[in-house]
C-alpha positions in Angstrom: -31.0 -111.7 -64.5 -33.8 -112.6 -62.2 -34.3 -116.0 -61.2 -37.3 -118.0 -62.0 -39.2 -119.6 -58.8 -41.6 -122.1 -58.6 -44.2 -121.5 -55.6 -47.2 -122.9 -54.4 -50.4 -120.9 -53.7 -49.8 -121.1 -49.4 -45.6 -119.8 -50.2 -47.3 -116.9 -52.6 -49.6 -115.9 -49.6 -47.3 -115.9 -47.1 -44.8 -114.1 -49.5 -47.6 -111.3 -49.8 -47.8 -111.1 -45.9 -43.9 -111.1 -45.8 -44.1 -107.7 -47.9 -46.5 -106.1 -45.7 -44.7 -106.4 -43.3 -41.9 -105.4 -44.5 -43.7 -102.1 -45.3 -45.1 -102.1 -42.0 -48.5 -102.0 -42.9 -49.1 -105.3 -40.7 -48.1 -106.1 -37.3 -46.6 -109.8 -36.7 -49.7 -110.7 -34.5 -52.0 -109.9 -37.4 -49.9 -111.9 -40.0 -49.8 -114.7 -37.7 -53.6 -114.6 -37.6 -54.0 -114.6 -41.5 -51.5 -117.2 -41.9 -52.5 -119.5 -39.0 -49.2 -119.6 -37.7 -47.6 -118.8 -34.2 -46.0 -115.2 -33.6 -42.5 -117.5 -33.7 -43.1 -119.2 -36.9 -44.0 -115.5 -38.3 -40.9 -114.2 -37.0 -38.8 -117.0 -38.2 -40.5 -116.7 -42.1 -39.8 -113.0 -41.9 -36.1 -113.4 -41.1 -35.5 -116.0 -43.9 -37.4 -113.1 -46.2 -35.0 -110.7 -45.0 -32.3 -112.7 -46.0 -33.3 -114.6 -49.2 -35.8 -112.8 -50.5 -38.7 -115.2 -52.0 -36.1 -117.9 -51.9 -36.2 -118.1 -48.2 -40.0 -119.0 -48.4 -39.7 -121.7 -50.7 -39.6 -125.3 -49.0 -36.5 -126.4 -48.8 -37.5 -130.6 -48.9 -39.5 -129.9 -52.6 -38.1 -132.2 -55.1 -37.1 -134.9 -52.1 -38.5 -138.1 -51.2 -40.8 -137.9 -48.6 -39.3 -138.7 -44.9 -42.2 -140.9 -44.4 -42.6 -142.5 -47.4 -43.3 -146.5 -47.3 -40.1 -148.8 -47.4 -39.5 -150.4 -50.7 -39.1 -153.8 -48.9 -42.1 -153.4 -47.0 -44.2 -152.6 -50.2 -42.8 -155.3 -51.8 -43.4 -157.9 -49.4 -47.3 -156.3 -48.7 -47.6 -157.1 -52.5 -46.5 -160.3 -52.7 -48.8 -161.4 -49.9 -51.7 -159.5 -51.4 -50.9 -161.7 -54.4 -50.8 -165.0 -52.4 -53.7 -164.8 -50.2 -55.5 -161.8 -50.4 -55.9 -161.0 -54.1 -59.9 -161.0 -53.8 -59.8 -158.8 -50.7 -60.5 -155.4 -50.2 -58.2 -152.6 -49.1 -59.7 -152.4 -45.6 -59.6 -156.2 -44.7 -56.3 -156.5 -46.8 -54.7 -153.9 -44.3 -55.8 -155.8 -41.2 -54.8 -159.1 -42.3 -51.3 -157.3 -43.1 -50.8 -155.6 -40.0 -52.3 -158.2 -37.4 -51.4 -161.3 -39.0 -48.0 -160.6 -40.9 -47.3 -157.5 -38.7 -46.2 -155.2 -41.5 -46.2 -151.6 -40.4 -48.2 -149.4 -43.4 -51.5 -147.3 -43.4 -54.3 -148.3 -44.9 -54.4 -146.1 -47.8 -50.9 -147.3 -48.9 -52.4 -150.9 -49.2 -55.2 -149.2 -51.3 -52.7 -147.7 -53.8 -50.6 -150.9 -53.7 -53.5 -152.7 -54.9 -54.3 -149.9 -57.3 -51.3 -149.5 -59.1 -50.9 -153.2 -59.3 -54.8 -153.6 -60.9 -55.7 -156.1 -57.9 -58.5 -153.1 -56.5 -60.3 -151.0 -59.0 -61.6 -147.3 -57.5 -65.4 -147.3 -57.2 -66.9 -143.7 -57.6 -69.5 -143.3 -54.9 -73.0 -143.7 -56.2 -75.3 -141.1 -55.4 -77.0 -142.1 -52.5 -81.0 -142.8 -52.3 -83.3 -140.7 -50.3 -84.7 -142.8 -47.3 -86.2 -141.4 -44.1 -83.4 -141.4 -41.4 -84.4 -143.5 -38.5 -82.7 -142.5 -34.9 -80.7 -145.8 -33.6 -82.5 -147.0 -30.3 -81.1 -145.6 -26.8 -80.8 -148.9 -25.3 -79.1 -152.2 -25.6 -81.6 -154.9 -26.3 -84.4 -152.4 -27.0 -84.6 -153.3 -30.6 -82.5 -156.4 -32.1 -82.8 -156.7 -36.1 -83.3 -160.4 -37.2 -82.5 -161.7 -40.7 -81.4 -164.7 -42.5 -78.7 -164.7 -45.5 -78.5 -167.4 -48.0 -75.1 -167.6 -49.7 -72.3 -169.6 -50.7 -70.3 -169.2 -47.4 -68.1 -172.1 -48.1 -67.3 -171.1 -51.7 -68.2 -174.7 -53.1 -66.2 -176.4 -50.8 -69.0 -177.4 -48.9 -72.7 -177.3 -48.8 -74.8 -174.0 -49.3 -76.6 -172.8 -46.2 -78.1 -170.2 -44.4 -76.7 -167.7 -41.7 -78.9 -166.3 -39.1 -77.9 -163.1 -38.1 -79.2 -161.1 -35.0 -77.8 -157.3 -34.6 -78.8 -155.0 -32.0 -79.9 -151.5 -33.4 -78.7 -149.4 -30.7 -75.0 -150.7 -30.4 -74.7 -152.4 -34.1 -73.5 -155.0 -32.2 -73.7 -159.1 -33.6 -75.9 -160.9 -31.0 -76.0 -164.0 -32.3 -74.8 -165.8 -35.4 -75.7 -169.3 -36.3 -75.3 -171.3 -39.6 -78.4 -173.5 -40.4 -79.3 -175.7 -43.6 -82.2 -174.1 -44.3 -84.5 -170.7 -42.9 -87.2 -172.3 -40.7 -89.1 -171.9 -37.4 -86.9 -174.7 -35.8 -83.7 -172.9 -37.0 -84.6 -169.4 -35.4 -85.9 -171.2 -32.1 -82.4 -172.6 -31.8 -80.4 -169.8 -32.7 -83.0 -167.8 -30.5 -82.5 -170.0 -27.3 -78.5 -169.2 -27.6 -79.1 -165.5 -27.5 -81.8 -165.8 -24.9 -79.5 -167.8 -22.5 -76.6 -165.6 -23.1 -78.1 -162.0 -22.6 -81.9 -162.7 -22.2 -84.8 -161.4 -23.9 -85.1 -158.2 -25.9 -88.1 -156.4 -26.2 -88.8 -156.6 -29.5 -87.5 -158.3 -32.8 -87.6 -156.2 -36.2 -87.7 -158.7 -39.1 -88.9 -158.9 -42.9 -92.1 -160.2 -43.8 -91.3 -163.6 -44.0 -93.5 -166.7 -43.7 -91.8 -167.4 -40.1 -92.6 -164.4 -38.7 -96.0 -163.1 -39.9 -98.9 -164.8 -41.7 -99.4 -163.1 -45.4 -102.2 -164.9 -46.5 -105.6 -162.9 -45.5 -107.9 -165.5 -46.0 -105.8 -167.9 -43.4 -105.7 -165.1 -40.7 -109.3 -165.9 -39.6 -108.8 -169.6 -39.5 -106.5 -169.7 -36.7 -104.8 -167.5 -34.1 -103.2 -165.1 -37.0 -99.9 -166.2 -35.5 -97.0 -168.4 -37.1 -95.3 -170.7 -34.9 -92.4 -168.1 -34.1 -95.0 -165.1 -33.6 -96.8 -167.6 -31.1 -93.8 -168.5 -29.3 -92.6 -164.8 -28.9 -96.1 -163.8 -27.6 -95.6 -166.4 -24.8 -92.2 -164.9 -24.0 -93.5 -161.3 -24.0 -91.5 -160.1 -27.0 -93.0 -157.8 -29.6 -92.2 -158.6 -33.5 -92.5 -156.2 -35.8 -92.4 -156.6 -39.6 -90.5 -154.2 -41.9 -92.3 -152.7 -45.1 -89.1 -152.2 -46.9 -85.3 -153.5 -46.8 -84.3 -149.9 -46.4 -86.0 -149.6 -43.1 -84.2 -152.8 -41.4 -81.0 -151.6 -43.5 -78.8 -152.2 -40.2 -79.1 -156.1 -40.8 -79.3 -155.7 -44.4 -75.8 -153.5 -44.5 -74.4 -156.7 -42.0 -75.3 -159.2 -44.1 -73.1 -157.6 -46.9 -70.2 -156.9 -44.5 -70.4 -160.7 -43.5 -70.8 -161.9 -47.1 -67.4 -159.9 -47.4 -65.3 -160.6 -44.6 -66.7 -164.2 -42.9 -66.6 -165.9 -46.1 -63.3 -164.8 -46.4 -62.1 -165.9 -42.9 -63.5 -169.5 -43.1 -61.3 -169.8 -46.4 -58.7 -168.7 -44.5 -59.2 -171.5 -41.4 -60.1 -174.3 -44.2 -63.3 -174.7 -42.9 -65.9 -176.3 -45.3 -68.8 -177.3 -43.0 -71.6 -176.3 -40.5 -70.6 -177.4 -37.5 -66.9 -176.4 -37.9 -68.1 -173.1 -38.8 -71.0 -172.5 -35.9 -67.6 -173.1 -33.9 -65.7 -170.5 -35.0 -68.3 -168.0 -35.2 -68.3 -166.7 -31.3 -64.3 -165.9 -31.9 -65.5 -164.0 -35.4 -68.5 -162.3 -33.6 -66.2 -160.8 -30.8 -63.6 -159.5 -33.2 -66.5 -158.0 -35.3 -68.2 -156.0 -32.3 -64.8 -154.8 -31.4 -64.1 -153.2 -34.7 -67.4 -151.8 -35.5 -69.8 -151.8 -32.5 -70.5 -148.6 -31.2 -71.7 -147.0 -27.6 -75.3 -146.9 -27.0 -76.8 -143.5 -25.6 -78.0 -145.2 -22.7 -76.2 -147.7 -20.5 -79.2 -149.4 -19.1 -79.7 -152.7 -20.7 -83.2 -153.5 -22.0 -83.2 -157.3 -21.9 -85.4 -159.0 -19.1 -84.2 -162.4 -17.9 -85.8 -166.0 -18.6 -88.5 -166.7 -16.0 -88.6 -169.8 -14.4 -92.0 -170.8 -16.0 -90.7 -170.2 -19.6 -89.8 -173.4 -20.9 -88.0 -173.0 -24.1 -88.4 -176.6 -24.7 -92.2 -176.5 -24.9 -92.3 -172.9 -26.0 -90.3 -173.7 -29.1 -92.1 -176.6 -30.9 -94.5 -176.5 -33.1 -98.2 -176.5 -31.6 -101.4 -177.7 -32.6 -105.1 -177.1 -30.4 -107.5 -179.8 -30.4 -110.2 -181.9 -28.5 -109.8 -185.1 -27.3 -112.6 -187.7 -28.6 -115.0 -189.6 -26.4 -112.4 -192.4 -26.7 -109.5 -190.1 -25.7 -107.7 -190.0 -28.9 -106.5 -187.2 -30.8 -105.2 -187.3 -34.5 -102.1 -185.1 -35.4 -100.3 -185.3 -38.6 -101.8 -188.4 -39.6 -101.2 -190.2 -36.3 -104.0 -191.6 -33.9 -102.7 -190.9 -30.1 -104.6 -192.4 -27.2 -104.4 -191.0 -23.8 -103.3 -193.1 -21.1 -104.5 -191.6 -17.8 -105.3 -192.8 -14.4 -108.7 -190.5 -14.2 -112.2 -191.5 -14.8 -112.5 -191.4 -18.9 -115.5 -188.7 -18.8 -112.9 -186.1 -16.9 -111.2 -185.7 -20.8 -113.7 -186.4 -22.9 -113.8 -183.4 -25.4 -110.8 -181.8 -23.3 -108.9 -179.1 -25.0 -105.1 -180.0 -25.5 -102.1 -178.9 -27.0 -99.9 -181.1 -29.0 -96.4 -179.9 -29.2 -93.7 -181.3 -31.5 -90.0 -180.4 -31.1 -87.6 -180.8 -33.9 -86.4 -184.2 -33.7 -90.2 -185.0 -33.9 -90.7 -185.7 -30.5 -94.7 -185.0 -29.7 -95.7 -183.9 -25.9 -99.4 -183.5 -25.5 -100.4 -180.9 -22.8 -103.6 -180.3 -20.9 -103.6 -177.4 -18.5 -99.7 -177.3 -19.1 -99.6 -180.5 -17.9 -98.1 -183.3 -20.0 -100.3 -186.4 -20.6 -99.0 -189.8 -21.0 -100.0 -191.6 -24.5 -99.7 -194.4 -26.9 -99.7 -194.7 -30.7 -102.6 -196.1 -31.8 -102.1 -198.6 -34.9 -104.7 -200.1 -37.2 -104.8 -203.6 -36.8 -103.5 -205.5 -40.2 -106.0 -207.0 -42.5 -106.8 -210.5 -42.3 -108.4 -213.1 -44.6 -111.6 -212.2 -45.9 -114.6 -214.4 -47.3 -115.6 -212.9 -50.4 -117.9 -214.2 -53.4 -117.2 -214.3 -56.9 -118.5 -210.8 -57.7 -116.8 -209.0 -54.9 -113.4 -210.8 -55.7 -113.5 -209.8 -59.5 -113.6 -206.1 -58.2 -111.0 -206.6 -55.8 -108.4 -208.4 -57.9 -107.6 -205.6 -61.0 -106.1 -207.6 -64.0 -102.4 -206.1 -64.7 -102.6 -203.0 -67.2 -102.0 -204.4 -70.7 -98.6 -203.1 -72.3 -98.8 -200.3 -74.5 -99.2 -200.5 -78.4 -95.4 -199.8 -79.3 -94.1 -202.1 -76.4 -91.1 -204.0 -77.4 -92.7 -207.0 -76.4 -95.4 -207.0 -78.5 -92.9 -207.2 -81.6 -90.2 -209.3 -80.4 -89.8 -212.5 -82.3 -92.7 -211.8 -84.7 -90.4 -211.3 -87.9 -88.0 -213.6 -89.2 -86.7 -213.5 -92.5 -89.1 -210.7 -93.4 -92.1 -212.9 -93.2 -94.4 -212.8 -90.3 -95.1 -215.8 -87.9 -98.6 -217.2 -87.4 -99.5 -217.0 -84.3 -101.2 -220.2 -83.1 -103.8 -220.1 -80.2 -104.5 -223.2 -77.4 -107.8 -223.5 -78.7 -107.1 -223.6 -82.6 -109.0 -221.3 -85.1 -112.3 -219.8 -84.7 
């Protein structure tokens, strides 16, 4: 009675080739090319076929556990750690922690299978990608830097909600600057830009969205001034171009980086027990270095497009809120409802109607510049009002009588009804 064999498609193909070899309709070199094997392997298979028939082509490992299977103890240890510390982690990040922190020898796919089997991770079906016009990466580091602010619960309720400013290079995908700030403001971007410039230099261009920090969005206000925001004016002085994306997809590199950071950075802050902005900012350089080692790519060109800061570019002055004004005849100027009196050794007529620039930094310190030189000033305070001589009519207009209480005010009904009978009010002058 013939024996029933279970063979895979590959084994059936090998059987057919061996039969053709036996019938001398095929040469061993041709059989090796058909099967994708070497001639030596074909000879070994043919010897096994001549000796055992089709049984000789069936894998000897069938029905036996794999030699590369994951050790049950390692799998259980990984599952215990996932349940204890990394239950809301994705398979990729969980695998990194298990291998780098706990030194477990297992693959990322093994971690994924363990999490799916335990119900910790649900596999997601790939969505049909939206069609957008592809844009090639820039060639050089610093040629185009995408910037954005990500408002998120970075401390997961352990600390205040804040914003993370992200600077990512378009050519390499390298995070050049990360900085936590309470709110997304011009001064916040000034501070982050200072850190970036002092470390790498000035990029050729910034790529941002249409936030009011980067662009004047109200058309009716463009003609009233320079048409630039404070951040735009500062970048113009530093010879850095600002490009505003028309859609979020156009600056997809920084948008995808924000999604990755909202997953990875949040969990890293949790593992380290960080719950305030100062400690988080101190940790960011370490995180940024690790992130760049994992995800940054090599640019097409080795040229660094960053330009060094010039000695004439004083960031303490450039990174301020500035307003241009004209000095009055008595050398005063008003800024933010405060009058500043200029103190100068020059004759007064030399500065009358002079155009000056009032600069205010993040701490509220004001500097007044005339032809790029600071001017000394004092704050002008109005004198306190002294006692004035008034006639009776003026006095009546100046002193206002107190506002009478409302008709339903409790004061009007207090003590007026005792035992259900109203109390008759008496007037000082008696009845009319």
